C-alpha positions in Angstrom: -4.1 13.1 -55.3 -0.7 14.7 -54.7 -2.4 17.4 -52.5 -4.1 14.7 -50.4 -0.7 13.0 -50.0 0.9 16.2 -48.8 -1.8 16.7 -46.2 -1.3 13.1 -44.9 2.5 13.6 -44.7 2.0 16.9 -42.8 -0.3 15.3 -40.3 2.1 12.3 -39.9 5.1 14.4 -39.1 3.4 17.0 -36.8 5.7 17.5 -33.8 4.8 15.4 -30.8 4.5 18.7 -28.7 1.1 19.3 -30.5 0.0 15.8 -29.8 0.5 16.4 -26.1 -2.3 19.0 -26.1 -4.8 16.7 -27.6 -7.5 15.9 -24.9 -7.9 12.3 -26.0 -4.1 11.6 -26.2 -2.0 10.0 -23.5 -0.8 12.4 -20.8 2.8 13.5 -20.8 3.3 13.4 -17.1 5.7 15.2 -14.7 8.6 12.7 -14.4 11.5 11.7 -16.6 10.0 8.2 -16.9 6.6 9.5 -17.8 8.1 11.8 -20.5 10.0 8.8 -21.9 6.9 6.7 -21.9 5.0 9.5 -23.7 7.8 9.9 -26.3 7.9 6.2 -26.9 4.1 6.1 -27.3 4.3 8.9 -29.9 7.2 7.3 -31.7 5.3 4.0 -32.0 2.2 5.8 -33.0 3.9 7.6 -35.8 5.6 4.4 -37.0 2.1 2.7 -37.1 0.6 5.7 -38.9 3.4 5.6 -41.5 2.9 1.9 -42.0 -0.9 2.5 -42.3 -0.4 5.3 -44.9 1.9 3.2 -47.0 -0.2 0.0 -46.9 -3.6 1.7 -47.4 -2.0 4.1 -49.9 -0.9 1.2 -52.1 -4.3 -0.5 -51.7 -6.2 2.6 -52.7 -3.9 3.3 -55.6 -4.2 -0.3 -56.8 -8.0 -0.3 -56.5 -8.3 3.0 -58.5 -5.7 2.4 -61.2 -6.1 -1.4 -61.7 -9.8 -1.8 -61.7 -11.6 -3.9 -64.3 -13.4 -0.9 -65.8 -10.1 0.5 -67.0 -9.3 -2.7 -68.7 -6.7 -3.9 -66.2 -5.7 -7.6 -66.5 -4.5 -9.4 -63.5 -1.0 -10.7 -63.5 -0.5 -14.4 -63.6 2.3 -15.4 -61.3 2.6 -17.9 -58.4 5.2 -16.3 -56.1 8.2 -14.1 -56.0 11.3 -14.8 -53.8 12.2 -11.2 -53.7 8.8 -10.1 -52.5 8.8 -12.9 -49.8 12.2 -11.7 -48.5 11.1 -8.0 -48.6 7.9 -8.4 -46.6 9.8 -10.6 -44.1 12.9 -8.5 -43.6 11.3 -5.1 -43.6 8.8 -5.8 -40.8 11.6 -7.5 -38.8 13.7 -4.3 -39.1 10.7 -2.1 -38.1 10.1 -4.3 -35.0 13.8 -4.1 -34.0 13.7 -0.3 -34.3 10.6 -0.2 -32.1 12.0 -2.7 -29.6 15.2 -0.8 -28.8 13.6 2.3 -27.3 10.8 0.2 -25.7 13.4 -2.1 -24.0 15.4 0.9 -22.7 12.3 2.5 -21.2 11.1 -0.7 -19.6 14.5 -1.4 -18.0 14.6 2.2 -16.6 11.1 1.7 -15.2 12.1 -1.4 -13.3 15.4 0.1 -11.9 14.5 0.7 -8.2 18.1 0.8 -7.0 19.6 3.7 -5.0 16.3 4.9 -3.7 16.3 7.8 -1.3 13.0 6.7 0.3 11.2 3.4 0.4 7.4 3.3 1.0 5.3 0.2 1.4 1.9 0.5 -0.3 -0.7 -2.0 0.8 -4.1 -2.2 -0.9 -7.2 -3.4 0.9 -10.9 -3.2 0.3 -11.1 -0.2 -0.2 -8.3 1.9 1.0 -4.5 2.3 0.8 -2.1 1.8 3.6 1.3 3.6 3.4 4.3 2.7 5.5 7.4 4.9 5.4 10.5 2.8 5.9 13.2 4.4 8.1 10.7 7.0 9.4 8.3 4.9 11.5 5.3 6.6 9.9 2.3 4.8 8.6 -1.3 5.7 7.9 -4.4 4.8 5.9 -5.6 6.9 3.0 -9.4 6.7 2.5 -11.8 8.4 0.1 -13.1 11.7 1.5 -15.8 12.5 -1.1 -18.9 13.2 1.0 -21.6 10.5 0.7 -24.3 13.0 -0.3 -22.2 13.7 -3.5 -22.0 10.0 -4.3 -25.7 9.6 -3.7 -26.4 12.6 -6.0 -27.9 14.7 -3.3 -25.2 17.4 -3.6 -23.2 19.1 -6.3 -20.1 17.1 -7.2 -16.8 18.7 -6.4 -13.9 19.3 -8.8 -12.1 16.2 -7.6 -15.1 14.0 -7.2 -14.0 10.5 -6.2 -10.3 11.6 -6.5 -9.9 13.0 -3.0 -8.7 11.4 0.2 -8.4 12.2 3.9 -4.6 11.7 4.0 -2.6 11.8 0.8 0.7 10.1 0.3 3.4 12.8 0.8 6.8 12.6 -0.9 9.7 15.1 -1.5 10.6 16.6 -4.8 13.8 15.5 -6.7 14.1 12.3 -4.6 14.0 8.8 -5.9 11.0 7.1 -4.1 10.8 3.3 -4.2 7.3 1.7 -3.8 6.8 -1.8 -2.5 3.3 -3.0 -3.5 1.3 -5.7 -1.8 -2.3 -6.4 -0.7 -4.2 -7.6 2.3 -7.0 -9.3 0.4 -7.5 -9.2 -3.4 -5.6 -7.8 -6.3 -5.5 -4.0 -6.5 -3.4 -1.8 -8.8 -1.8 1.5 -7.7 -1.9 3.9 -10.6 -0.8 7.5 -10.9 -0.8 8.5 -14.7 1.4 11.6 -14.1 4.2 9.4 -12.8 3.7 6.6 -15.4 3.4 4.2 -12.4 0.9 1.5 -12.6 1.7 -1.6 -10.6 -0.4 -4.5 -9.3 -0.7 -5.1 -5.5 -1.0 -8.8 -5.1 -1.7 -10.6 -1.8 1.3 -12.5 -0.6 3.7 -10.9 -3.1 5.7 -7.7 -3.4 6.0 -5.7 -6.6 8.3 -2.8 -7.0 8.0 0.6 -8.7 9.7 4.0 -8.3 9.3 7.6 -9.2 11.2 10.9 -9.0 9.0 13.9 -9.4 10.6 17.2 -10.5 7.7 19.5 -9.8 5.8 20.0 -6.5 2.1 19.6 -6.7 -0.8 17.3 -6.1 -1.2 14.3 -8.4 -4.2 12.0 -8.6 -4.9 8.4 -9.7 -6.9 5.4 -8.6 -7.0 1.7 -8.3 -6.8 0.2 -11.8 -7.7 -3.4 -11.0 -11.4 -4.4 -10.5 -11.2 -5.3 -6.8 -14.8 -5.5 -5.6 -18.0 -3.5 -5.2 -16.2 -0.2 -4.1 -13.4 -0.4 -6.7 -14.4 3.0 -8.0 -14.1 4.5 -4.5 -10.4 3.8 -4.0 -8.4 6.9 -5.2 -4.7 7.6 -5.0 -3.6 11.1 -4.1 0.1 12.0 -3.9 1.3 15.4 -2.6 4.8 16.3 -3.7 6.5 18.8 -1.4 9.8 20.7 -1.5 12.5 19.0 0.6 12.1 21.6 3.4 8.4 21.2 3.5 8.7 17.4 3.5 11.1 17.5 6.5 8.6 19.7 8.3 5.8 17.3 7.4 7.8 14.4 8.9 8.2 16.4 12.2 4.5 17.2 12.2 3.5 13.6 11.7 5.7 12.4 14.6 4.3 15.2 16.8 0.7 14.3 15.8 1.5 10.6 16.6 2.7 11.6 20.1 -0.3 13.7 20.7 -2.7 11.0 19.5 -1.0 8.5 21.7 -1.4 10.8 24.7 -5.0 11.4 23.8 -5.6 7.6 23.4 -4.2 7.0 26.9 -6.3 9.8 28.3 -9.4 8.3 26.7 -8.9 5.1 28.6 -9.9 6.8 31.8 -12.9 8.6 30.2 -16.5 7.4 30.2 -19.0 8.4 27.5 -22.7 8.2 27.7 -24.8 5.9 25.6 -25.9 8.9 23.4 -22.3 10.0 22.9 -21.2 6.4 22.0 -24.0 6.0 19.6 -23.4 9.3 17.8 -19.7 8.7 17.5 -20.3 5.0 16.6 -22.6 5.9 13.8 -20.1 8.3 12.4 -17.3 5.6 12.5 -19.6 2.9 11.1 -20.6 5.0 8.1 -17.0 5.9 7.3 -15.4 2.5 7.9 -18.0 -0.3 7.8 -21.0 0.8 5.7 -19.3 0.0 2.4 -19.5 -3.7 3.2 -22.2 -4.1 5.8 -24.4 -1.4 4.3 -25.7 1.7 6.1 -28.7 -0.2 7.4 -26.5 -3.1 8.7 -28.2 -5.6 6.3 -24.9 -6.6 4.6 -24.7 -8.4 1.3 -25.7 -12.1 2.1 -23.1 -14.5 0.9 -20.4 -11.9 0.9 -20.8 -9.5 3.9 -22.9 -10.9 6.7 -25.8 -8.9 8.1 -25.3 -7.3 11.6 -29.0 -7.3 12.4 -29.5 -9.9 15.2 -26.4 -11.7 14.1 -24.6 -14.3 16.3 -21.8 -11.8 16.7 -24.1 -9.1 18.1 -25.9 -11.6 20.4 -22.7 -13.2 21.5 -20.1 -12.0 24.1 -18.9 -8.4 23.8 -15.3 -9.6 23.9 -15.7 -11.6 20.7 -17.2 -8.6 19.0 -14.3 -6.4 20.0 -11.8 -9.0 19.0 -13.1 -9.3 15.4 -13.2 -5.5 15.0 -9.7 -5.1 16.4 -8.0 -8.1 14.8 -10.2 -8.9 11.8 -11.0 -12.5 10.7 -8.4 -14.4 8.7 -9.7 -15.8 5.4 -12.5 -13.3 5.0 -12.9 -9.7 3.9 -13.1 -8.6 7.5 -9.9 -6.6 8.0 -8.3 -5.5 11.3 -9.1 -2.0 12.4 -6.5 -1.9 15.3 -4.3 0.5 13.3 -7.1 2.4 11.7 -9.2 3.4 14.7 -8.6 4.7 18.2 -9.8 2.7 21.2 -12.6 5.3 21.7 -13.7 4.8 18.1 -13.7 1.0 18.3 -15.6 1.2 21.6 -18.2 3.5 20.0 -18.7 1.5 16.8 -19.1 -1.8 18.8 -21.6 -0.1 21.0 -23.4 1.3 17.9 -23.6 -2.1 16.2 -24.9 -3.8 19.3 -27.7 -1.3 19.7 -28.6 -0.1 16.2 -31.2 -1.5 13.7 -33.3 -3.0 16.5 -30.4 -5.0 18.1 -31.0 -3.1 21.3 -28.6 -5.1 23.4 -28.1 -2.3 25.9 -24.4 -3.1 25.9 -22.1 -0.1 26.4 -18.4 -0.4 25.5 -15.8 2.1 26.8 -12.3 2.7 25.5 -10.9 1.0 28.6 -12.8 -2.2 27.6 -10.7 -2.5 24.4 -8.5 -5.4 25.4 -4.9 -4.6 25.7 -5.4 -1.1 24.1 -4.7 -2.9 20.9 -6.4 -0.2 18.8 -4.1 2.1 17.0 -4.3 5.9 16.9 -5.9 7.8 14.1 -2.5 8.3 12.4 -2.1 4.5 12.0 0.6 4.2 14.6 0.1 1.3 17.0 0.1 1.7 20.7 1.7 -0.8 23.1 -0.4 -3.7 24.4 -0.5 -3.3 28.2 -0.6 -7.1 28.4 2.9 -7.0 26.9 5.6 -5.7 29.3 6.9 -2.3 28.5 10.5 -1.3 28.7 11.0 1.7 30.9 14.2 3.8 31.1 16.9 2.2 33.3 17.4 5.6 35.0 14.3 7.8 35.7 14.4 11.6 36.0 15.4 13.0 39.4 11.9 14.3 40.1 10.3 10.8 39.9 9.5 9.4 43.4 10.6 6.1 44.9 7.3 4.4 44.1 7.6 5.3 40.4 11.2 4.0 40.5 10.1 0.7 42.1 7.3 0.3 39.6 9.7 0.9 36.7 12.1 -1.6 38.1 9.4 -4.2 38.4 8.1 -3.6 34.9 11.7 -3.9 33.5 12.1 -7.1 35.5 9.0 -8.5 33.8 10.4 -7.6 30.4 13.7 -9.4 31.1 12.2 -12.6 32.6 13.5 -15.7 30.7 10.9 -17.5 28.6 11.1 -21.1 27.4 11.8 -21.8 23.8 8.2 -22.9 23.2 7.0 -19.5 24.6 9.5 -17.6 22.5 8.6 -19.6 19.3 4.8 -19.0 19.9 5.3 -15.3 20.5 7.9 -15.0 17.7 5.6 -16.5 15.2 2.9 -14.0 16.1 5.3 -11.1 15.7 6.7 -12.5 12.5 3.3 -13.0 10.8 2.3 -9.4 11.8 5.5 -7.6 11.0 7.7 -9.6 8.7 5.6 -12.0 6.6 4.5 -9.4 4.1 8.1 -9.1 2.8 9.8 -12.4 3.7 6.6 -14.5 3.3 5.0 -16.8 5.8 7.3 -19.6 4.9 10.4 -17.5 5.2 11.3 -17.9 1.5 11.3 -14.2 0.8 11.0 -12.7 -2.7 14.5 -12.6 -4.1 16.2 -10.3 -4.9 13.9 -7.7 -3.2 13.5 -9.7 0.0 16.0 -12.4 0.8 15.0 -15.9 2.0 15.5 -16.5 5.7 15.8 -20.3 5.2 19.5 -21.1 6.0 20.5 -17.6 5.1 23.8 -16.1 6.1 22.0 -13.9 8.7 20.4 -17.0 10.3 23.6 -19.0 10.2 25.8 -16.1 11.5 26.2 -14.6 15.0 23.1 -13.8 17.0 24.4 -10.3 17.6 24.4 -9.5 13.9 20.9 -10.8 13.6 19.7 -8.7 16.4 21.6 -5.7 15.0 19.7 -6.0 11.7 16.3 -6.4 13.2 16.8 -3.6 15.7 18.5 -1.0 13.5 17.6 -2.1 10.0 19.9 -2.0 7.0 20.4 1.3 5.1 19.9 1.2 1.4 17.5 -1.8 1.6 13.8 -2.3 2.4 14.8 -3.7 5.9 13.5 -1.2 8.3 14.5 -0.7 12.0 12.2 -2.4 14.5 14.0 -1.1 17.6 11.4 1.6 18.2 8.4 -0.6 17.1 8.8 -3.8 19.2 9.5 -4.5 22.9 12.7 -6.3 23.8 10.6 -9.4 24.5 9.1 -9.2 21.0 12.5 -8.6 19.4 13.9 -11.6 21.3 11.0 -13.8 20.3 11.0 -13.0 16.6 14.8 -13.5 16.3 14.5 -16.9 18.2 11.6 -17.8 15.8 13.6 -17.0 12.7 16.6 -18.9 13.8 14.6 -22.0 14.6 11.7 -22.1 12.1 11.6 -23.5 8.5 14.3 -26.1 9.3 16.8 -23.6 10.4 16.9 -25.4 13.8 19.9 -23.4 15.2 18.9 -24.1 18.8 19.6 -20.4 19.6 17.4 -18.9 22.4 17.4 -15.1 22.6 16.0 -13.4 25.7 14.8 -9.9 26.3 17.9 -9.3 28.4 20.0 -10.0 25.4 18.2 -7.3 23.5 18.4 -4.9 26.3 22.1 -5.5 26.6 22.5 -5.0 22.8 21.5 -1.3 23.3 18.0 -1.2 21.9 
């Protein structure tokens, strides 16, 4: 009996370092928080094991030594005050001892203050959208495991279902703050090595953070059942040295510029029907087949069939609009930021001519209204229907005609709009750019995102309001929109915020006010 007890004690007090190597145990992770979570897990486990050894030890001892065959006679007593106090006080003390380190760890996990980088993580069926605040970089991260592996027609790779086309990239030794939200249903962004698992809820913002001490590639996945392709929504994070991360930022901006130039060049190109169908099929299988099925039959009641559907038989413009802008209240998301104009033209052409639809319609990149499709890096291009601000002074080599055209375009930008026009345009910009954080009703999510209803910013000078929208606010989640919106859009959204939700300031901001502010 003593020997068995010694073995139990030796097992109970085995150092946690050995437990970390057990394949079925919790992973230790690569961050300070993940190490603290692991240590807390092992501490609580050992306390539970100790309680189990004591309780079951007493039970087994009593069963063996106080059995009837040995002539044991049960004691005859009703209660004992001392025993009642003991088994109330002792568990209370144990719970307090467990609660102290647990509370400290939970508080540390929720402390997102003083972050070096803020990244907005948006879940959608079934991909992740990453937006880097202060860097004007955003892109979608989609599963890259080949379909033949998923169908069982090819050997599965080492990172099967845990590989993406574009991983999230963060620097080493920097505090990274994550703002989690969703476009449709509840998702959950989970990377075990970081001890980060946070729900992404539509209409709400949750916060998390990490600081990784070791460069490398770390993998996770969506941990909330979010629909039929929940198992195909991985998370991949690549942690780079500070120098490599800075180089990555430069490369992303260069790629965005090249993609924008390519998108503009594509507007003047014309593809044949065969080229459009080939490219369209490729885009469809990558971006649409998960819902509408590879054969276009959809899932009736959930995802409509595209075979002979009213959308296919209807006007091409309506088809383009739903692909570009999505459909509110349904699972149909907007692909304007996910696909180029050429890709959208190709996939619309493909859908209108595949599976026996045979409409004969051909859509070119130039037909994508307003060039509203984004580039492949997720960066939006400017809508030609929206006036574009051109430099006040053009280079010396530009000719007179170019100068006149620039002056005319600038004049269009600075034309005064009525308050009704500004409010309508401002609401559109607000719902697209601001509502994810400050909510559609302007109530925000204090303290992460302040309310705009009667806020000091709204009640204060217009110039301060413009300053914050154009240049952002360092140290907060408020990013700079000066390089993302036209003066007209900036003027409209500021006017909208100052007059919506009962603010009723009466202030009217024009594009000329923004231009004069030094955007």
